[in-house]
C-alpha positions as CSV (number, residue, x, y, z in Angstrom):
1,X,-0.2,-0.3,0.2
2,X,1.3,3.5,-0.6
3,X,1.2,6.1,1.5
4,X,-1.7,7.9,0.6
5,X,-4.1,4.9,0.3
6,X,-3.0,4.3,4.0
7,X,-3.7,8.0,4.7
8,X,-7.5,7.5,2.3
9,X,-8.1,4.4,4.4
10,X,-7.3,6.5,7.9
11,X,-9.7,9.5,6.7
12,X,-12.5,6.8,5.6
13,X,-12.3,5.1,9.1
14,X,-12.5,8.5,10.7
15,X,-15.2,9.8,8.5
16,X,-16.9,6.7,9.1
17,X,-16.6,6.4,12.8
18,X,-17.7,10.1,13.0
19,X,-20.8,9.1,11.3
20,X,-21.6,6.0,13.2
21,X,-21.3,8.5,16.5
22,X,-23.9,11.1,15.1
23,X,-26.2,8.7,13.8
24,X,-26.2,7.2,17.8
25,X,-27.1,10.9,18.7
26,X,-30.2,11.2,17.0
27,X,-33.5,10.5,18.3
28,X,-37.2,9.4,17.0
29,X,-39.2,12.7,16.5
30,X,-41.7,13.6,19.1
31,X,-45.2,13.3,17.9
32,X,-46.7,16.9,18.0
33,X,-50.9,15.9,17.8
34,X,-51.2,20.0,16.9
35,X,-49.4,18.8,13.7
36,X,-51.2,16.8,11.1
37,X,-50.1,13.5,10.3
38,X,-46.9,14.2,7.4
39,X,-47.2,10.4,6.1
40,X,-50.9,10.5,4.3
41,X,-50.3,14.4,3.5
42,X,-47.0,13.9,1.6
43,X,-49.0,13.4,-1.8
44,X,-51.2,16.4,-1.8
45,X,-53.4,18.9,0.8
46,X,-56.8,17.1,-0.7
47,X,-58.9,14.9,1.4
48,X,-60.0,10.9,0.0
49,X,-63.1,12.2,-0.6
50,X,-62.3,15.4,-2.8
51,X,-59.7,13.4,-4.6
52,X,-62.0,10.7,-5.7
53,X,-64.2,13.6,-6.8
54,X,-61.9,14.9,-8.6
55,X,-60.7,11.4,-10.4
56,X,-64.3,11.0,-11.2
57,X,-64.2,13.8,-13.5
58,X,-61.1,12.6,-14.9
59,X,-62.9,9.5,-16.0
60,X,-66.0,11.4,-17.3
61,X,-63.0,13.5,-19.0
62,X,-62.0,10.7,-20.7
63,X,-58.5,10.5,-18.5
64,X,-58.5,7.2,-17.4
65,X,-54.5,6.7,-16.4
66,X,-54.8,10.6,-14.3
67,X,-58.3,9.1,-13.0
68,X,-56.5,5.7,-11.8
69,X,-53.6,7.5,-10.0
70,X,-55.9,9.9,-8.5
71,X,-57.7,7.0,-6.9
72,X,-54.7,5.0,-5.9
73,X,-53.4,8.5,-4.0
74,X,-57.0,8.4,-2.3
75,X,-56.5,4.6,-1.9
76,X,-53.5,5.9,0.1
77,X,-54.8,8.2,2.6
78,X,-57.7,6.0,3.1
79,X,-57.1,2.8,2.5
80,X,-59.9,-0.1,2.4
81,X,-62.3,2.1,1.5
82,X,-64.7,0.4,-0.9
83,X,-66.2,3.2,-3.2
84,X,-62.6,4.1,-3.7
85,X,-61.9,0.0,-4.5
86,X,-65.0,0.0,-6.8
87,X,-64.0,3.1,-8.8
88,X,-60.5,1.5,-9.2
89,X,-61.8,-1.5,-10.6
90,X,-64.3,-0.3,-12.9
91,X,-61.9,2.3,-14.5
92,X,-59.6,-0.7,-14.8
93,X,-62.4,-2.4,-16.8
94,X,-62.8,0.4,-19.0
95,X,-58.6,0.0,-19.7
96,X,-59.7,-3.8,-20.4
97,X,-57.3,-4.7,-17.6
98,X,-59.4,-7.6,-16.2
99,X,-57.3,-9.1,-14.1
100,X,-56.5,-6.3,-12.2
101,X,-60.1,-5.2,-12.1
102,X,-61.4,-8.6,-10.7
103,X,-58.7,-7.6,-7.8
104,X,-59.9,-4.9,-6.8
105,X,-63.7,-5.5,-7.1
106,X,-62.5,-8.7,-5.0
107,X,-61.1,-6.4,-2.4
108,X,-64.2,-3.9,-2.8
109,X,-66.4,-6.5,-1.8
110,X,-63.9,-8.0,1.4
111,X,-65.0,-4.2,2.6
112,X,-68.4,-4.4,1.5
113,X,-70.0,-7.6,0.8
114,X,-73.6,-6.2,0.1
115,X,-72.5,-4.2,-3.1
116,X,-74.3,-5.5,-5.9
117,X,-72.3,-3.2,-8.6
118,X,-69.1,-5.1,-7.7
119,X,-70.7,-8.4,-8.3
120,X,-72.6,-6.7,-11.3
121,X,-69.2,-6.1,-12.8
122,X,-67.5,-9.0,-12.2
123,X,-69.9,-10.8,-14.5
124,X,-70.0,-8.4,-17.1
125,X,-65.7,-9.3,-17.2
126,X,-66.4,-12.9,-16.8
127,X,-69.0,-12.6,-19.4
128,X,-66.3,-11.0,-21.6
129,X,-63.7,-13.9,-20.6
130,X,-66.6,-16.1,-21.8
131,X,-66.0,-17.4,-18.1
132,X,-69.6,-18.3,-18.1
133,X,-70.1,-20.1,-14.5
134,X,-68.3,-17.6,-12.8
135,X,-70.4,-14.7,-14.6
136,X,-74.1,-16.8,-13.7
137,X,-72.4,-16.9,-9.8
138,X,-71.7,-13.5,-9.7
139,X,-75.2,-12.6,-11.7
140,X,-77.3,-14.6,-9.0
141,X,-75.0,-13.0,-6.0
142,X,-75.9,-9.5,-7.3
143,X,-80.1,-10.3,-7.8
144,X,-79.6,-11.9,-4.2
145,X,-78.3,-8.4,-2.8
146,X,-80.9,-6.1,-5.2
147,X,-83.8,-8.2,-6.8
148,X,-84.7,-5.1,-8.8
149,X,-81.6,-4.9,-11.0
150,X,-83.0,-5.6,-14.4
151,X,-79.4,-5.7,-16.1
152,X,-78.5,-8.5,-13.9
153,X,-81.8,-10.3,-14.6
154,X,-81.6,-9.4,-18.8
155,X,-77.7,-11.0,-18.3
156,X,-78.7,-14.1,-16.5
157,X,-81.7,-15.0,-18.6
158,X,-79.2,-14.6,-21.7
159,X,-76.7,-16.8,-19.9
160,X,-79.3,-19.3,-19.4
161,X,-80.9,-19.4,-22.5
162,X,-77.2,-20.3,-23.9
163,X,-77.5,-23.3,-21.7
């Protein structure tokens, strides 16, 4: 080893030790109840409800990727919100991203098992994918939850006529 390499090794060791000392003196920040929670607020100043409304506007305007990004942010701020999960799934379905949409519909049903529209939309995806048994199951589930769903009745009648 040259003298320069020995000096550099010593300097590196010294600065590494100083960084180690500094890290040891750091303390966790104290929670201050007067300050808002910064983890969820890191994305924007909007609450999840206003984010959902904004994303809905983007869907209506045809900006589906932007809507998904906003729904994702709302989902981070308010995890396991059935409305957000349903709308994310619906938007993914509009983009023909059926597998992802089905995952979000399942998550939505875990949170709100009484939502007939999740079952109805899942049935439509299964019909598009020609998975008739799964479509029939979800159409029946939608009708059990809301017997007045005309769309589900019509689709179920079509399915039964095909058999």
